[in-house]
C-alpha positions as CSV (number, residue, x, y, z in Angstrom):
1,X,-4.7,-82.8,6.7
2,X,-3.6,-82.6,3.0
3,X,-7.2,-81.5,2.1
4,X,-7.2,-78.7,4.6
5,X,-3.8,-77.5,3.4
6,X,-5.0,-77.5,-0.2
7,X,-8.1,-75.4,0.8
8,X,-5.9,-72.9,2.6
9,X,-3.6,-72.6,-0.4
10,X,-6.5,-72.0,-2.7
11,X,-7.9,-69.3,-0.4
12,X,-4.5,-67.6,-0.3
13,X,-4.2,-67.7,-4.0
14,X,-7.7,-66.2,-4.5
15,X,-6.9,-63.4,-1.9
16,X,-3.6,-62.7,-3.7
17,X,-5.4,-62.5,-7.1
18,X,-8.1,-60.2,-5.7
19,X,-5.4,-58.0,-4.2
20,X,-3.7,-57.8,-7.6
21,X,-7.0,-57.0,-9.3
22,X,-7.6,-54.2,-6.8
23,X,-4.1,-52.7,-7.5
24,X,-4.8,-52.9,-11.2
25,X,-8.1,-51.2,-10.7
26,X,-6.5,-48.4,-8.7
27,X,-3.9,-47.8,-11.4
28,X,-6.6,-47.8,-14.1
29,X,-8.6,-45.2,-12.1
30,X,-5.5,-43.1,-11.6
31,X,-4.7,-43.2,-15.3
32,X,-8.1,-41.6,-16.0
33,X,-7.6,-38.8,-13.4
34,X,-5.8,-35.4,-13.6
35,X,-2.8,-36.6,-11.6
36,X,0.5,-35.3,-12.8
37,X,3.2,-37.6,-14.3
38,X,5.3,-37.8,-11.1
39,X,2.3,-38.9,-9.0
40,X,1.2,-41.5,-11.6
41,X,4.7,-43.0,-12.1
42,X,5.2,-43.3,-8.3
43,X,1.8,-45.0,-7.8
44,X,2.3,-47.3,-10.7
45,X,5.8,-48.5,-9.8
46,X,5.0,-48.8,-6.1
47,X,2.0,-51.0,-6.7
48,X,3.9,-53.1,-9.4
49,X,6.8,-53.8,-7.1
50,X,4.4,-54.6,-4.2
51,X,2.2,-56.9,-6.3
52,X,5.2,-58.9,-7.7
53,X,7.0,-58.9,-4.4
54,X,10.0,-57.6,-6.4
55,X,13.3,-56.1,-5.2
56,X,12.8,-52.9,-7.1
57,X,12.0,-51.3,-10.4
58,X,12.4,-48.3,-12.7
59,X,10.3,-46.3,-15.2
60,X,12.3,-45.0,-18.2
61,X,10.6,-42.6,-20.7
62,X,11.8,-41.0,-23.9
63,X,12.1,-37.2,-24.0
64,X,11.6,-34.9,-27.0
65,X,15.1,-35.8,-28.3
66,X,14.3,-39.6,-28.0
67,X,16.7,-40.1,-25.1
68,X,15.8,-42.3,-22.1
69,X,15.1,-40.4,-18.9
70,X,14.6,-42.0,-15.5
71,X,11.2,-40.9,-14.2
72,X,10.9,-42.9,-11.0
73,X,12.8,-45.8,-9.4
74,X,12.7,-48.1,-6.4
75,X,16.0,-49.6,-5.0
76,X,17.9,-49.0,-8.3
77,X,21.0,-48.4,-6.2
78,X,20.7,-52.0,-4.8
79,X,21.1,-53.6,-8.2
80,X,24.8,-52.7,-8.4
81,X,24.5,-50.8,-11.8
82,X,26.0,-47.7,-10.3
83,X,29.2,-49.5,-9.5
84,X,30.4,-50.0,-13.1
85,X,30.1,-47.8,-16.2
86,X,30.4,-50.9,-18.3
87,X,27.4,-52.4,-16.5
88,X,25.5,-49.2,-17.1
89,X,26.3,-49.2,-20.8
90,X,25.2,-52.8,-21.2
91,X,22.0,-52.1,-19.3
92,X,21.3,-49.0,-21.4
93,X,21.7,-51.0,-24.6
94,X,19.3,-53.6,-23.3
95,X,16.7,-50.9,-22.6
96,X,17.2,-49.5,-26.1
97,X,16.8,-53.0,-27.6
98,X,13.6,-53.6,-25.7
99,X,12.3,-50.3,-27.1
100,X,13.2,-51.4,-30.6
101,X,11.5,-54.7,-30.2
102,X,8.4,-53.1,-28.7
103,X,7.5,-56.2,-26.8
104,X,7.9,-57.6,-23.3
105,X,11.1,-59.3,-22.3
106,X,12.4,-61.6,-19.6
107,X,16.2,-61.3,-19.2
108,X,17.9,-63.8,-16.9
109,X,20.6,-62.6,-14.5
110,X,24.1,-62.1,-15.9
111,X,22.9,-62.8,-19.5
112,X,22.9,-61.0,-22.8
113,X,22.5,-61.1,-26.5
114,X,25.0,-62.0,-29.1
115,X,25.5,-58.5,-30.5
116,X,26.5,-55.4,-28.6
117,X,23.4,-53.6,-29.8
118,X,21.2,-56.0,-27.9
119,X,22.8,-55.2,-24.6
120,X,22.9,-57.4,-21.5
121,X,21.7,-57.9,-18.0
122,X,24.8,-57.4,-15.8
123,X,22.8,-57.7,-12.5
124,X,22.0,-60.7,-10.4
125,X,18.3,-60.1,-10.8
126,X,15.7,-61.3,-13.3
127,X,14.7,-58.3,-15.4
128,X,11.1,-58.0,-16.5
129,X,10.8,-55.4,-19.2
130,X,7.6,-54.0,-20.6
131,X,7.2,-51.3,-23.3
132,X,4.9,-48.4,-22.8
133,X,2.9,-47.8,-26.0
134,X,0.9,-44.7,-26.9
135,X,-0.5,-43.8,-30.4
136,X,1.2,-46.9,-31.8
137,X,4.6,-45.7,-30.8
138,X,6.9,-46.7,-27.9
139,X,7.1,-44.0,-25.3
140,X,9.2,-45.8,-22.7
141,X,9.8,-49.0,-20.8
142,X,9.0,-50.2,-17.3
143,X,11.6,-52.4,-15.7
144,X,11.1,-54.7,-12.7
145,X,14.1,-56.3,-10.7
146,X,12.7,-59.7,-9.7
147,X,14.4,-62.4,-7.6
148,X,15.6,-65.3,-9.9
149,X,14.7,-68.9,-9.4
150,X,11.0,-68.9,-10.2
151,X,9.7,-71.3,-12.7
152,X,8.9,-70.4,-16.4
153,X,5.2,-70.2,-15.8
154,X,5.6,-67.9,-12.9
155,X,8.0,-65.7,-14.8
156,X,5.5,-65.5,-17.7
157,X,2.9,-64.4,-15.1
158,X,5.2,-61.6,-14.1
159,X,5.5,-60.5,-17.7
160,X,1.7,-60.6,-18.3
161,X,1.1,-58.5,-15.2
162,X,3.7,-56.0,-16.2
163,X,2.4,-55.7,-19.7
164,X,-1.1,-55.0,-18.3
165,X,0.4,-52.2,-16.3
166,X,2.2,-50.9,-19.3
167,X,-1.0,-50.8,-21.2
168,X,-2.5,-48.7,-18.4
169,X,0.5,-46.4,-18.5
170,X,0.0,-46.0,-22.3
171,X,-3.7,-45.1,-21.7
172,X,-2.5,-42.5,-19.2
173,X,-0.1,-40.9,-21.7
174,X,-2.9,-40.9,-24.3
175,X,-5.3,-39.2,-22.0
176,X,-2.7,-36.7,-20.9
177,X,-2.0,-35.9,-24.6
178,X,-5.7,-35.5,-25.2
179,X,-6.0,-33.3,-22.1
180,X,-3.0,-31.3,-23.4
181,X,-4.8,-30.7,-26.7
182,X,-7.9,-29.6,-24.8
183,X,-5.9,-27.2,-22.6
184,X,-4.1,-25.9,-25.7
185,X,-7.4,-25.3,-27.4
186,X,-8.8,-23.5,-24.3
187,X,-5.6,-21.5,-24.1
188,X,-5.9,-20.4,-27.7
189,X,-9.5,-19.4,-27.1
190,X,-8.5,-17.4,-24.0
191,X,-5.5,-15.8,-25.8
192,X,-7.8,-14.8,-28.7
193,X,-10.2,-13.2,-26.3
194,X,-7.4,-11.4,-24.4
195,X,-5.8,-10.1,-27.7
196,X,-9.1,-8.7,-29.0
197,X,-9.9,-7.1,-25.6
198,X,-6.5,-5.4,-25.0
199,X,-6.3,-4.0,-28.6
200,X,-10.0,-3.0,-28.7
201,X,-9.5,0.6,-27.3
202,X,-6.9,3.4,-27.6
203,X,-7.8,4.9,-24.3
204,X,-4.7,4.3,-22.0
205,X,-6.7,3.9,-18.8
206,X,-9.2,1.5,-20.3
207,X,-6.5,-0.5,-22.0
208,X,-4.6,-0.7,-18.7
209,X,-7.6,-2.1,-16.8
210,X,-8.3,-4.6,-19.6
211,X,-4.7,-5.8,-19.4
212,X,-4.7,-6.4,-15.7
213,X,-8.1,-8.0,-15.5
214,X,-8.0,-10.1,-18.6
215,X,-4.4,-10.9,-18.0
216,X,-5.0,-12.2,-14.5
217,X,-7.6,-14.7,-16.0
218,X,-5.2,-15.8,-18.7
219,X,-2.2,-16.2,-16.3
220,X,-4.3,-17.7,-13.5
221,X,-2.4,-15.8,-10.8
222,X,-3.7,-13.9,-7.7
223,X,-3.1,-10.3,-8.8
224,X,-1.8,-8.3,-11.8
225,X,-0.9,-4.6,-11.8
226,X,0.2,-2.2,-14.5
227,X,2.6,0.7,-14.0
228,X,3.0,3.4,-16.6
229,X,6.4,5.1,-17.0
230,X,6.3,8.9,-16.6
231,X,9.8,10.2,-17.1
232,X,12.1,8.3,-14.9
233,X,9.4,7.2,-12.5
234,X,6.6,4.6,-12.8
235,X,3.1,5.1,-11.4
236,X,0.6,2.3,-10.8
237,X,-2.4,3.0,-13.1
238,X,-4.4,-0.3,-12.8
239,X,-4.7,-3.2,-10.4
240,X,-6.9,-6.2,-11.1
241,X,-10.3,-6.4,-9.4
242,X,-10.0,-2.7,-8.3
243,X,-12.1,0.0,-10.0
244,X,-10.1,2.8,-8.4
245,X,-6.6,3.2,-6.9
246,X,-5.6,5.2,-3.9
247,X,-2.1,6.2,-5.0
248,X,-1.3,7.4,-1.5
249,X,-1.8,4.0,0.0
250,X,1.3,2.1,1.1
251,X,0.7,-0.7,-1.4
252,X,0.5,1.7,-4.4
253,X,3.5,3.8,-3.3
254,X,5.8,0.8,-2.6
255,X,4.7,-1.0,-5.8
256,X,5.4,2.2,-7.8
257,X,8.9,2.5,-6.2
258,X,9.6,-1.2,-7.0
259,X,8.5,-0.8,-10.6
260,X,10.6,2.3,-11.0
261,X,13.8,0.6,-9.8
262,X,13.2,-2.6,-11.8
263,X,12.6,-0.6,-15.0
264,X,15.8,1.4,-14.4
265,X,17.8,-1.9,-14.5
266,X,16.1,-2.9,-17.8
267,X,15.9,-6.6,-16.6
268,X,12.8,-8.5,-15.5
269,X,12.6,-9.4,-11.8
270,X,11.3,-12.7,-10.3
271,X,11.1,-12.9,-6.5
272,X,10.2,-16.1,-4.7
273,X,11.9,-15.5,-1.3
274,X,15.6,-15.1,-2.5
275,X,17.2,-11.8,-3.1
276,X,20.9,-12.7,-3.3
277,X,21.4,-11.9,-7.0
278,X,19.4,-8.6,-7.0
279,X,20.9,-5.1,-7.1
280,X,20.9,-3.4,-3.7
281,X,18.3,-0.8,-4.7
282,X,15.9,-3.4,-6.0
283,X,16.5,-5.7,-3.0
284,X,15.5,-2.9,-0.7
285,X,12.4,-2.1,-2.7
286,X,11.2,-5.7,-2.9
287,X,11.7,-6.3,0.8
288,X,9.7,-3.2,1.7
289,X,6.9,-4.2,-0.7
290,X,6.7,-7.9,0.4
291,X,6.7,-6.9,4.1
292,X,3.6,-4.7,3.3
293,X,1.8,-7.0,0.8
294,X,2.8,-10.5,2.1
295,X,3.2,-11.7,-1.5
296,X,5.1,-15.0,-1.8
297,X,5.9,-14.6,-5.5
298,X,6.4,-11.2,-7.3
299,X,7.3,-10.8,-11.0
300,X,8.1,-7.3,-12.4
301,X,8.5,-7.3,-16.2
302,X,9.4,-4.1,-18.0
303,X,7.2,-3.3,-21.0
304,X,9.2,-2.2,-24.0
305,X,7.9,-0.5,-27.1
306,X,7.8,-2.9,-30.1
307,X,10.8,-2.3,-32.3
308,X,10.0,-0.7,-35.7
309,X,11.6,-2.1,-38.8
310,X,14.1,0.4,-40.2
311,X,16.8,0.3,-42.7
312,X,20.4,0.5,-41.6
313,X,20.7,4.1,-42.6
314,X,17.6,5.1,-40.7
315,X,18.9,3.2,-37.6
316,X,22.2,5.1,-37.9
317,X,20.5,8.5,-38.2
318,X,17.8,7.8,-35.6
319,X,18.1,9.5,-32.2
320,X,17.9,7.2,-29.1
321,X,14.4,7.2,-27.7
322,X,12.9,6.0,-24.4
323,X,11.7,2.5,-25.2
324,X,10.1,1.8,-21.8
325,X,6.3,2.0,-21.6
326,X,6.0,0.7,-18.0
327,X,6.0,-2.5,-16.1
328,X,3.7,-5.5,-15.6
329,X,3.6,-6.9,-12.1
330,X,2.4,-10.4,-11.4
331,X,1.8,-11.7,-7.8
332,X,1.0,-14.9,-6.0
333,X,-0.1,-15.0,-2.3
334,X,-0.7,-18.7,-1.7
335,X,2.0,-20.5,-3.8
336,X,5.7,-20.0,-3.3
337,X,6.6,-20.7,-7.0
338,X,5.3,-20.3,-10.5
339,X,5.2,-23.2,-13.0
340,X,6.7,-22.9,-16.5
341,X,3.2,-22.9,-17.9
342,X,2.4,-19.7,-15.9
343,X,5.6,-18.0,-16.9
344,X,5.0,-18.7,-20.6
345,X,1.5,-17.1,-20.2
346,X,3.1,-14.1,-18.4
347,X,5.4,-13.6,-21.4
348,X,2.5,-13.6,-23.8
349,X,0.5,-11.1,-21.7
350,X,3.6,-8.9,-21.3
351,X,4.2,-8.7,-25.1
352,X,0.6,-7.9,-25.9
353,X,0.4,-5.4,-23.0
354,X,3.5,-3.6,-24.3
355,X,2.1,-3.3,-27.8
356,X,-1.4,-2.3,-26.7
357,X,-0.2,0.3,-24.2
358,X,2.3,1.8,-26.7
359,X,-0.4,2.3,-29.3
360,X,-2.8,3.8,-26.7
361,X,-0.2,6.2,-25.2
362,X,1.0,7.3,-28.6
363,X,-2.6,7.9,-29.8
364,X,-3.5,9.8,-26.6
365,X,-0.3,11.9,-26.9
366,X,-1.3,13.4,-30.2
367,X,-1.5,17.2,-29.9
368,X,-5.1,18.4,-29.1
369,X,-6.4,14.8,-29.4
370,X,-9.5,15.6,-27.3
371,X,-10.4,18.4,-29.7
372,X,-9.8,16.2,-32.8
373,X,-11.8,13.4,-31.2
374,X,-14.7,15.8,-30.5
375,X,-14.6,17.2,-34.0
376,X,-14.7,13.7,-35.5
377,X,-17.8,12.9,-33.5
378,X,-19.6,16.1,-34.6
379,X,-18.6,16.5,-38.2
380,X,-22.2,17.3,-39.1
381,X,-21.8,20.8,-37.7
382,X,-19.6,21.8,-40.7
383,X,-21.8,20.3,-43.4
384,X,-23.3,22.7,-46.0
385,X,-26.8,22.6,-44.5
386,X,-25.8,23.4,-41.0
387,X,-22.8,25.7,-41.8
388,X,-24.7,29.1,-41.5
389,X,-26.1,28.0,-38.1
390,X,-22.7,26.9,-37.0
391,X,-21.1,30.2,-38.1
392,X,-23.8,32.2,-36.2
393,X,-23.4,30.2,-33.1
394,X,-19.6,30.5,-33.4
395,X,-19.9,34.3,-33.7
396,X,-22.2,34.4,-30.7
397,X,-19.8,32.3,-28.7
398,X,-16.9,34.6,-29.8
399,X,-18.8,37.7,-28.6
400,X,-19.5,36.1,-25.3
401,X,-15.9,35.1,-24.9
402,X,-14.8,38.7,-25.9
403,X,-17.3,40.1,-23.3
404,X,-15.9,37.8,-20.6
405,X,-12.4,39.1,-21.4
406,X,-13.0,42.8,-21.9
407,X,-16.0,43.9,-19.7
408,X,-14.9,44.6,-16.0
409,X,-17.1,44.1,-12.9
410,X,-16.4,44.3,-9.2
411,X,-14.2,41.5,-7.9
412,X,-15.1,40.6,-4.3
413,X,-13.8,37.8,-2.1
414,X,-16.4,36.2,0.2
415,X,-15.4,35.2,3.7
416,X,-17.2,34.0,6.8
417,X,-16.4,34.9,10.4
418,X,-17.7,36.2,13.7
419,X,-18.7,39.5,15.4
420,X,-16.4,40.1,18.4
421,X,-15.7,43.0,20.9
422,X,-12.4,44.7,20.0
423,X,-11.4,44.7,23.6
424,X,-11.6,41.2,25.0
425,X,-9.2,38.8,26.7
426,X,-9.2,35.1,27.3
427,X,-8.2,34.0,30.9
428,X,-5.7,31.2,31.0
429,X,-4.8,28.9,33.9
430,X,-1.2,29.4,35.1
431,X,-1.1,26.4,37.5
432,X,-3.0,23.1,37.0
433,X,-5.5,22.0,39.6
434,X,-9.2,21.4,40.5
435,X,-11.6,24.3,40.3
436,X,-13.2,24.0,43.8
437,X,-14.5,27.6,44.2
438,X,-16.3,30.1,42.0
439,X,-16.7,33.4,43.7
440,X,-20.2,34.9,44.1
441,X,-21.8,36.7,41.1
442,X,-19.4,35.2,38.7
443,X,-21.6,34.3,35.7
444,X,-22.3,35.1,32.1
445,X,-22.8,38.9,31.8
446,X,-21.5,39.7,35.2
447,X,-19.5,43.0,35.5
448,X,-15.9,42.4,36.9
449,X,-13.1,44.7,37.7
450,X,-9.4,44.3,36.9
451,X,-7.7,42.1,39.5
452,X,-11.0,40.8,40.9
453,X,-10.9,37.1,42.0
454,X,-13.0,34.9,39.8
455,X,-12.0,31.3,40.5
456,X,-10.0,29.4,43.0
457,X,-8.2,26.1,42.3
458,X,-6.8,23.5,44.7
459,X,-3.8,21.4,43.9
460,X,-2.9,18.3,46.0
461,X,0.5,18.2,44.4
462,X,1.3,21.8,45.3
463,X,0.0,21.3,48.9
464,X,2.2,18.2,49.2
465,X,5.2,20.2,48.0
466,X,4.5,23.0,50.4
467,X,4.2,20.5,53.3
468,X,7.4,18.7,52.3
469,X,9.5,21.9,52.0
470,X,8.1,23.4,55.2
471,X,8.9,20.1,57.0
472,X,12.5,20.1,55.7
473,X,12.9,23.8,56.7
474,X,11.7,23.0,60.2
475,X,14.0,20.0,60.5
476,X,16.9,22.1,59.2
477,X,16.1,24.8,61.8
478,X,16.1,22.3,64.6
479,X,19.5,21.0,63.6
480,X,20.9,24.5,63.4
481,X,19.6,25.3,66.9
482,X,21.1,22.1,68.3
483,X,24.5,22.9,66.8
484,X,24.4,26.4,68.0
485,X,23.6,25.2,71.5
486,X,26.4,22.7,71.4
487,X,28.9,25.3,70.3
488,X,27.7,27.9,72.9
489,X,27.5,25.5,75.8
490,X,31.3,25.4,76.3
491,X,34.2,24.5,74.2
492,X,36.3,22.7,76.8
493,X,34.3,19.5,76.5
494,X,34.5,19.3,72.6
495,X,37.6,18.4,70.8
496,X,38.9,20.8,68.2
497,X,38.1,18.5,65.3
498,X,34.5,18.1,66.5
499,X,34.1,21.9,66.8
500,X,35.4,22.3,63.2
501,X,33.0,19.6,62.0
502,X,30.0,21.2,63.7
503,X,30.8,24.6,62.3
504,X,31.1,23.2,58.8
505,X,27.8,21.3,59.2
506,X,26.2,24.6,60.5
507,X,27.3,26.5,57.3
508,X,25.9,23.7,55.1
509,X,22.6,23.8,57.0
510,X,22.4,27.6,56.5
511,X,22.8,27.1,52.8
512,X,20.2,24.4,52.8
513,X,17.8,26.6,54.8
514,X,18.3,29.5,52.3
515,X,17.5,27.1,49.4
516,X,14.4,25.8,51.1
517,X,13.1,29.3,51.8
518,X,13.5,30.2,48.2
519,X,11.6,27.0,47.2
520,X,8.9,28.0,49.8
521,X,8.7,31.4,48.2
522,X,8.2,29.9,44.7
523,X,5.6,27.5,46.0
524,X,3.8,30.4,47.8
525,X,3.8,32.3,44.5
526,X,2.3,29.2,42.8
527,X,-0.3,29.0,45.5
528,X,-1.3,32.6,44.9
529,X,-1.7,31.8,41.2
530,X,-4.4,29.2,42.1
531,X,-6.7,32.2,42.4
532,X,-7.7,33.3,38.9
533,X,-8.2,37.0,38.6
534,X,-9.7,39.2,35.8
535,X,-6.9,40.8,33.7
536,X,-9.2,43.7,32.6
537,X,-12.4,45.3,33.6
538,X,-15.4,44.2,31.6
539,X,-18.1,41.6,31.3
540,X,-17.8,37.8,31.5
541,X,-18.8,36.4,28.1
542,X,-18.4,32.7,29.0
543,X,-21.8,30.9,29.0
544,X,-23.0,28.8,32.0
545,X,-19.8,29.3,34.1
546,X,-20.7,27.1,37.1
547,X,-22.0,24.2,35.1
548,X,-18.9,24.2,32.8
549,X,-16.2,24.8,35.4
550,X,-17.0,23.8,38.9
551,X,-15.3,20.6,39.9
552,X,-13.3,20.5,36.7
553,X,-9.6,19.7,36.5
554,X,-7.6,22.1,34.3
555,X,-4.1,22.2,33.0
556,X,-1.7,25.2,32.7
557,X,-2.4,27.3,29.6
558,X,-6.1,26.2,29.4
559,X,-8.7,28.8,28.8
560,X,-11.4,28.9,31.5
561,X,-13.1,32.3,31.0
562,X,-13.3,35.2,28.6
563,X,-13.8,38.9,29.6
564,X,-14.8,41.6,27.1
565,X,-15.7,45.3,27.1
566,X,-18.8,45.4,24.9
567,X,-19.4,49.1,25.5
568,X,-16.3,49.9,23.4
569,X,-15.6,49.1,19.7
570,X,-16.6,45.9,18.0
571,X,-14.9,44.2,15.0
572,X,-15.2,41.3,12.6
573,X,-13.0,38.3,12.5
574,X,-13.1,36.9,8.9
575,X,-11.5,33.7,7.9
576,X,-10.2,33.9,4.3
577,X,-8.9,30.7,2.5
578,X,-5.2,31.0,1.9
579,X,-5.6,30.6,-1.9
580,X,-7.6,33.8,-2.0
581,X,-5.4,36.0,0.2
582,X,-3.1,36.9,-2.8
583,X,-5.9,38.9,-4.4
584,X,-6.5,40.8,-1.1
585,X,-2.7,41.5,-0.7
586,X,-2.5,42.9,-4.2
587,X,-5.5,45.2,-3.5
588,X,-4.0,46.3,-0.2
589,X,-0.8,47.4,-2.0
590,X,-2.8,49.3,-4.6
591,X,-4.8,51.2,-2.1
592,X,-1.7,52.0,0.1
593,X,-0.1,53.7,-2.9
594,X,-3.0,56.1,-3.3
595,X,-2.9,59.6,-1.8
596,X,-4.1,59.6,0.9
597,X,-3.6,55.9,1.5
598,X,-6.9,53.8,1.6
599,X,-7.9,50.5,3.2
600,X,-9.9,47.7,1.7
601,X,-13.7,48.3,2.0
602,X,-15.7,45.3,3.4
603,X,-19.5,44.8,3.0
604,X,-21.0,42.4,5.5
605,X,-24.3,41.1,6.9
606,X,-25.0,39.5,10.2
607,X,-26.8,36.2,10.5
608,X,-29.3,37.9,12.8
609,X,-29.9,40.7,10.2
610,X,-29.5,39.2,6.8
611,X,-31.5,42.0,5.1
612,X,-29.3,44.8,6.5
613,X,-26.0,45.2,4.6
614,X,-23.3,47.2,6.5
615,X,-19.8,48.4,5.7
616,X,-16.4,48.3,7.4
617,X,-12.7,48.5,6.5
618,X,-9.8,46.1,6.9
619,X,-7.9,46.7,10.1
620,X,-5.3,44.0,10.1
621,X,-4.3,40.9,8.1
622,X,-2.7,38.0,9.9
623,X,0.8,37.1,8.6
624,X,0.4,33.4,9.0
625,X,-2.1,30.8,7.7
626,X,-3.6,28.4,10.2
627,X,-6.0,25.4,10.2
628,X,-9.2,26.3,12.0
629,X,-11.7,23.6,12.9
630,X,-12.5,21.4,9.9
631,X,-11.4,23.9,7.3
632,X,-8.3,24.1,5.2
633,X,-5.6,26.7,5.9
634,X,-7.2,30.2,6.4
635,X,-5.9,33.7,7.1
636,X,-7.6,35.8,9.8
637,X,-8.6,39.4,8.8
638,X,-9.8,41.9,11.4
639,X,-12.4,44.4,10.1
640,X,-13.3,47.8,11.8
641,X,-17.0,48.4,11.9
642,X,-19.2,51.3,13.1
643,X,-21.1,49.9,16.1
644,X,-23.6,52.7,15.9
645,X,-24.9,51.2,12.6
646,X,-25.8,48.0,14.3
647,X,-28.9,47.5,16.5
648,X,-27.6,47.2,20.1
649,X,-29.8,44.1,20.5
650,X,-27.8,42.4,17.7
651,X,-24.4,42.9,19.3
652,X,-23.7,39.4,20.5
653,X,-20.3,38.0,20.7
654,X,-19.7,35.2,18.2
655,X,-22.6,36.1,15.8
656,X,-21.9,34.6,12.4
657,X,-20.9,37.1,9.7
658,X,-20.7,36.9,5.9
659,X,-18.4,39.5,4.4
660,X,-17.2,40.5,0.9
661,X,-13.8,42.2,0.6
662,X,-13.5,44.6,-2.3
663,X,-10.6,43.6,-4.5
664,X,-11.1,46.1,-7.3
665,X,-12.5,45.5,-10.8
666,X,-11.6,42.5,-13.0
667,X,-13.0,41.1,-16.2
668,X,-16.3,39.1,-16.0
669,X,-14.5,35.9,-17.1
670,X,-11.8,36.3,-14.4
671,X,-14.4,37.0,-11.7
672,X,-16.5,34.0,-12.7
673,X,-13.7,31.5,-13.4
674,X,-10.8,32.6,-11.2
675,X,-11.1,29.4,-9.2
676,X,-10.9,27.3,-12.4
677,X,-8.0,29.4,-13.7
678,X,-6.1,28.8,-10.4
679,X,-6.8,25.1,-10.6
680,X,-5.4,24.9,-14.1
681,X,-2.3,26.8,-13.2
682,X,-1.7,24.6,-10.2
683,X,-2.7,21.2,-11.4
684,X,-1.8,21.3,-15.1
685,X,0.6,24.2,-16.1
686,X,2.8,23.8,-13.0
687,X,3.3,20.1,-13.7
688,X,4.2,20.5,-17.4
């Protein structure tokens, strides 16, 4: 039996040793990984306490000011240290003493050194202390709270195991330091590349795109945007990974509003879900933007012009200037917070962006900078060898410009339209329904007379209303006849109160009958309107009447047919863009002031006779501009024409027409470039 027991104990010991080796191997592997400090300390202490079957433990590390900081603990509360400040002070001195000795220690329960500087163990547990060494310096201490009572050999085994873990912790710190150096070297390389890139150009737009794209790589965030201050407002000029920006999009509009309000406060904004401390106007803007973009973290940092070094006298005499260049916007869509490392990089990007954008905007704002830039590129044109040629070309250009300004030519506004009979009328539906009858000989080109029936509609709703009103009217008549018979049959059998009630009911029924008859008259009138008649005498100019209309449901106000009188006068309907109607109005006023008053001449050609130019005069100009088909706003102009000058075979309603309205004589330059002049006046001069 004793042999079997010894064998089992040996197997148990071997299994325990193997388990400990596995734990040590796991910690060694973790020390070589990229795990952060919190994960490593938790894994290290958890495995140490588990392997030693200890009550608890703690990891203490020195900070930059050489003060002990608790990084991770297990059951520290159960040791009783928190119950006494004196116990905490003794324990702290013991830890400091272990750091000074830089070697492992076993401290018995309720024991201590002779001097106060050595500290003491005020707990009821055996303390196993091991220093964490890195680069030949003590970085911290690992403390294990072990149950007392084990033999000296076992306790030394505890210490050897802990020292082995401390060595692994030191290796982890060394690797982290090396990795930090590598990251710092990488950061310096990225920062050098970013700095060269953002300061490489003085073009504002190119610099802005460089800031957002290179800045996003340096910051390692999801999106970076740049807003440029224009007066009191900011406008988004660049967004990372976007070549162009639709400034009318919701994202661009809301982001511009957010940047404007943050810049107005002069303070940077960091949003990560909480808006309690934000001004109301900024809180409203950030909520609107986040609802649209779904960003979890948003940072808006005003870009300020770098301060110039001035003497005290210069600063006193200097006038206050607008120091805001714009704003840098940083966004995260996956993470709900930014690390300190990212925030530091954001500050670096912000400072360089402010400097680069200030230089670019000031350079671009120099008066006539495009001219000076062009002259700088082509300085060879004023060199001695090429100066005569340059002078000759300049003189020729001057003569051309003078000719464009001085020599007048005819100024004509081109417009497109249609040929139409002057007397024509569209036929509208007055009551909705189904077209179930087209009268005989009603087709394209048919001659019709005024008042002649053309179409007949049927309406189930109208028929139902007629039936309902007629039924109510009949029922009312029956009730009235019954009451009349009751009153005429004799008054002796009816009490006086009943006779009065019947007479009152009879009066009410008479009013109801009158109302129903009026309703019936209205419905009869609507029924008559179901027959569509021609409003004028003429010809039907609607194509394929039966195919287009029969069996079709129409609504009130809908056009079904058109009737015209082609034997009378014809006219042109020209559509003139509203940005050209001003020239025509000016010409109309000039001709009206002449004696006798004149109208604007119009030259036109038909699409069916492009080689035959004809003439007409303006009859009427529409007073409002309307959007027609896929065009912009246009003004309709009616033009009188001589129908005898047109081949009767070409008189077709709707024929395309190209017309030119005579607007007098203007300089060649104005005639050729009046569209460009209008664009400059609208887009540039108006906004200055």
